[in-house]
C-alpha angles and dihedrals in degrees: 000000000000115000114221123200132200107208116199131188125246122199089183143346094285092053090047093054091045090053091053092046091052097051111280116151090200139008131210120209138169126241122223092277141025096021104127090242108074091187094054106059125143137194116252088238089061091048089052090052091049090050091054091048094048096042090058085071094037087252121141139230122216120191122212113230090156107134125101111254134211126232092260088057099051096091094043087050091052091050090050091052090051089052093048092052090052090047090059100252110172095211143345123233110221142183104174114077090217089060090047090055094047093048092051092049089054093050097252121145111244130215117191107231122231082247087079089072100245106189105128140051088237092059093044091050090050093051091047090051089052093056107273109139091191135031124202106219127225112267091231096066120114121229088251091054091049091051090050091052090049091052091049096045106024096163098063123085111241121213122190134185114244104172144024142036120357125218111220092216125060103270115265092020100080116106100159095102091051092046096048105030106015088243113127121218087199089057096050098260107102113168092202097245089172092064093060125103115256138187116224116215139170123233091273094054096257107154115231098171125007128210098339132140094250097165099040109111125202118248122273120252118177099157091130095045103062094105093052091048092049091050088051091056105266112143100173123053110200128206114204119221121098088152094050126103131245093268090061093045094049096046099042095041091050092049094052094040091055090048093048091049089053089052093051092048090051091055106028093161094051109037140034134175118260096230138042129255144052127245130225114199130204091204140044111247115238118179092200091063096066130060114307138144092214120290138270135168083219114204100342089123096030126273114351136180126247099037095128132069104216096175103054141355090210130096112271095177126194126351104243102174143288132286107266106178135357123212124173109299096352142057138193128236126221106217145079100261123109121224137212135203108273098027114150114229132179142180141181113253127214090279090052091249118144113245120190132190143165127246106236094186133005122201104179106295093342110098129197113199119200084242126007107248120238115250097027110140138170109277094029112141111238127209128195114219096168119044108190096190092051093047091050088057091051094044089069129059099296105173140033119201118200134171109231115227133198112205117205115195118199137175120245130191094264103022140320142318128208123198120196115202120191128212098349107309099332097114136358140181134181142210132194135200133189111232134145115259111246133171118247120234090219131031102280102204098098093041094050092046092051093050096047092047093063096106094144116187095348123120090251132088126193110240099174142352120215123198134176114278110271093009111174104164125139114231119172118236091246092057092048089049091053091050092048096047093046095047091048092047090051090048091051088053091051091051091049091050092050090051089064102084132182111229113252096229118176097181108164127208092217107049122184120245112272111271112271123228129178092231091052091049092050095041106027092179085081086082086069094219109169105156140049096247093056089046091053090047092059094042092054086058093053100262121123109208131186120260096246139059118215089263089060100040120011114205114229114246088009134160109273102174142013108202135191086198111085124197093201088059095040091054092050099255105110100122092190089062100042099275125140122265107266118242094209128093121240151270095056123207134212115211133191125219090259091059100256111143135205126197120227124215121191107211098192094175087067096029088238139130119218125201120208133189117245121208113223 
């Protein structure tokens, strides 16, 4: 049996609990420091509470400690790791090799973050040899590449993103935010350089594209690809979004949990879910109703068109119709959607600029904005990026998660035994009671079932009660209650014991030399070494590295990004893939409104676009 895990994000404790309630098998959350999302930090006490909540369903909590750290931060990082171990964290997600070493020394399971640039089997094998039990793969990998890595390194757990925002650069190798704004993506403070508008020019200043969001990718959506990813070797399906709110977490987690459950039910002899429990929802998940920039499966089947949103980096939401007729301070919409007061709508005007507005009053398909937006015309496509009716549903309790139990009552020599089995045959526990055997005046099956089903406000629900064939014993309600309470208490203890896991560490005494790459050799700051312990780690493995990370010493005219996204391809001029021969001269340059320029390099041998800084 292959255990499959849905991994959901948690901005805070409330989001973490919502993720568990809505079907997550695991949650990842940041501590108050070193978590790669400076705006999503949490107290260790909250993480401990989340661990207790998750472990009750045999779900897990992973804590992100995936920034690079400086020498002055090594001891605070160690103390944080000690606290996380005491809090019950099931693993830490790391980028810095010093943090990896410290976590392993403390007995914590380690997951290698996607920030460690995990594109090849060679890199995955190296991380596994250094103690990582799981590797989070680069978002750019195809399903064929993932399968090849799994064949090459079958022992390591593979985690892949399936939903959410996409970084245009390979994760961990983006230095544009640091270069332009002194805000390091590797330190949890990305300024989202890739979401800015750029002008694309040739060396002579000829404008190819003006003021467009040329690096802003759509959001990932692989809801329909879970089976293929599982077949390729992925065991953890990760939803991006540690800065997202509860509405996003509830909706997206529910959608993917339902899909993963369908997959498991289709192959009951091959797959099972990693945690216990089934969810009942008071809403129908709809991925288009929460924040998205439009969707793409990205490079799951190799390079594909339409992965970038040139017009806007903002959420446009769901297409709800077109403007039919305008009259005074209102207009009608041609479409089948219903509207509510307060809905947020948007459209692209004639200049391809996104214009948003609120619906002040809705009367069927006639909408009254507080103020009629400029540029709205008959025939304009309308999108809804804030659905008030849907958010009202999600603002209430929107899911109940229960662990289904099968009770099996049996007769013993001096009384009765009751076995409680959870989620099929995953876990079981028993209770016995001494009581004289007596015959019931009436058939007892319905009565016994009703008494054993009284699980009240617990996290369990009785799915079925089994009794011996022809059973006709009389058992008082108080005796059945004692059996039920004791069996459930023993089952809770079994679940708690199973939640305590021993890290699957495969640290090897003879570790291969870190994988070599020409870009790393030319720009050694790509190793992201920012402290003496990480530097010693690499030197022990035969690699001499420079004394500074990019955050400590930025190289002039240096490599700022390595991108799977390619503008030559996106604009229809990749000759290798059937595009037309471009009329421009190269190299091309991206420029910001303030005049800063960035040189593009099209590395066709790797099907990759590189972005370099240009000194003015």
